[in-house]
C-alpha positions, 0 to 999 in steps of 0.5 A, a space after each residue: 613470106 606471102 605464103 606464111 601470111 596466107 597461112 596466118 590468115 587461115 588461122 585468123 579465120 579460125 579465130 574469128 569462127 571461135 569468136 562467133 561461137 563465144 570462145 576466146 578468138 584463137 585459131 591455128 592451122 597445121 601445114 605440111 608441104 605447103 598444104 593445111 592438114 589441120 585446123 582448129 579454133 578454141 572449143 573449150 566451152 563448146 566441148 567442156 574440155 580445158 584442153 580444147 585449145 586451138 593448137 591442140 584441136 589443129 594438131 588433133 586434126 592433122 594427126 587424125 588425117 595422117 594417122 600418126 601422133 608425130 607431125 615432123 616437118 609440119 609447121 603450126 600457125 597460131 594467132 596467139 602465143 601458145 600457153 605452156 600446155 600447148 607449147 608442150 603439145 607442139 613439142 611432143 608432136 615434133 612440130 618443125 616451126 611455130 609461127 604466132 601472132 600476138 604475144 600473151 604476157 599473162 598466159 604465154 609459155 613460149 616467149 613469156 611465162 615459163 618459156 617451155 622450149 628453154 627448159 632442160 626437160 624439153 625434148 624438142 623445140 621448134 623454130 619460133 617466129 613471132 609477130 606474124 599478123 600481130 596487130 590483127 590477132 591482137 585487135 581480135 582479142 581486144 575487141 572480143 574482151 571489150 564486148 564481153 565487158 560491155 555486155 557483162 
């Protein structure tokens, strides 16, 4: 479990970097055989790309490193429950395990919302573990949006 905590800390580092760029602070890392092979933080504003979520960025980096679109045997650590788009990308990449921090009651697609992995049209569902570093991930989001409201 200590190893999982370290990977979630790496995802939190990516989330903090996203916040420093003015992006919603969500970070993700892809891990294969105990090694981080892909990192990502939200870059939707920077890239003017609605698909540039942390999970997608990390999956893209890992796929580029391995030279393949499937990441069978890899695990994804992300600070916020993935949305439906990211849940689908995780499924299509054949991620083995998904670990996430804070739940997203409004935009989540795993344990909230459409619950992508429970749909009959879902071809692959990873094992899902929630609540890893949940309070730290949630506080990062709360403070980011509080600051945005105070400034705006």
